C-alpha positions in Angstrom: -158.1 -126.3 42.2 -160.1 -123.9 44.3 -158.4 -121.0 46.3 -158.0 -121.7 50.0 -158.4 -118.6 52.2 -155.5 -118.2 54.5 -154.8 -115.5 56.9 -151.7 -113.5 57.8 -152.1 -112.7 61.5 -149.9 -110.6 63.8 -150.2 -110.7 67.6 -148.5 -107.9 69.6 -148.7 -107.8 73.3 -147.7 -104.3 74.5 -144.6 -103.8 72.2 -143.7 -107.5 72.0 -144.4 -109.3 68.6 -145.4 -112.9 69.3 -144.3 -115.3 66.6 -147.1 -117.4 65.2 -146.9 -120.5 63.1 -149.1 -120.9 60.0 -151.7 -123.0 61.9 -152.2 -120.4 64.7 -152.2 -117.6 62.3 -155.0 -119.2 60.2 -156.8 -120.3 63.6 -156.8 -116.7 65.0 -157.7 -115.2 61.5 -160.7 -117.5 61.3 -161.9 -116.5 64.7 -161.4 -112.9 64.2 -163.2 -112.8 60.8 -166.0 -114.9 62.4 -166.4 -112.2 65.1 -166.7 -109.4 62.6 -168.9 -111.3 60.3 -171.5 -111.8 62.9 -171.2 -108.1 63.6 -172.1 -107.4 60.0 -168.9 -106.8 58.3 -167.1 -108.8 55.5 -163.7 -107.0 55.5 -160.2 -107.9 53.9 -158.5 -106.8 57.2 -159.5 -107.0 60.9 -157.9 -105.3 63.9 -159.0 -106.1 67.4 -157.4 -104.2 70.4 -157.9 -105.1 74.0 -156.5 -103.3 77.0 -155.9 -104.3 80.7 -159.5 -103.2 81.5 -160.7 -105.6 78.9 -162.0 -102.7 76.8 -162.2 -103.8 73.1 -162.0 -101.8 69.9 -162.8 -103.6 66.7 -161.8 -102.3 63.2 -162.9 -103.8 59.8 -160.9 -102.3 56.9 -159.9 -99.4 59.1 -163.5 -98.6 60.1 -164.4 -99.0 63.7 -167.1 -101.3 64.6 -169.3 -99.9 67.3 -170.2 -102.6 69.8 -173.0 -101.3 72.2 -174.3 -104.3 74.0 -172.4 -105.3 77.1 -173.0 -109.0 76.5 -171.3 -108.8 73.1 -168.4 -107.0 74.6 -168.1 -109.6 77.2 -168.3 -112.6 74.9 -165.8 -111.1 72.3 -163.4 -110.2 75.3 -163.8 -113.7 76.7 -162.8 -115.1 73.1 -159.8 -112.8 72.9 -158.6 -113.6 76.4 -159.0 -117.4 75.5 -156.9 -116.8 72.2 -154.1 -115.2 74.0 -154.1 -117.4 77.1 -151.9 -120.1 75.7 -149.1 -117.8 75.1 -149.2 -116.5 78.7 -148.9 -120.2 79.9 -146.6 -121.8 77.3 -144.1 -118.8 76.9 -143.2 -118.5 80.6 -140.3 -116.7 79.0 -139.0 -113.2 78.8 -141.8 -111.4 76.9 -144.6 -112.6 79.2 -142.6 -111.8 82.4 -142.0 -108.2 80.9 -145.6 -107.5 79.8 -147.4 -108.8 82.9 -145.8 -106.1 84.9 -147.1 -103.3 82.6 -150.5 -102.3 81.5 -151.7 -104.9 79.1 -152.5 -104.1 75.5 -153.2 -107.0 73.2 -153.3 -106.2 69.4 -154.6 -108.7 66.9 -154.2 -107.8 63.1 -155.2 -110.3 60.4 -155.5 -110.1 56.7 -157.1 -112.5 54.1 -154.7 -113.9 51.6 -155.5 -116.4 48.9 -153.3 -119.3 48.5 -153.7 -122.0 45.8 -154.3 -125.5 47.2 
């Protein structure tokens, strides 16, 4: 059998770790790796950070990817907001109520890992 690429993905909003099931980890990992691949990188690890001003920093294997075009920043920011939005709606619980009152910092970290299918 061929290896199936899986992703280990962490979502941290401010200082709160948001638990993700396997499906969501793989879904977000696939999206994040897709973003960096169109920007020219094929890494093993991707980190995307977005703050409350929607400023975005992207790292591939610990190297910052410079995104200069406003349109690219806007579309990546829109994608990240879309990825994080379901948690703000479905978890009307403690962590969301705490983070919405502070400066927002969303941190996505994902790594490739091979899993035998």
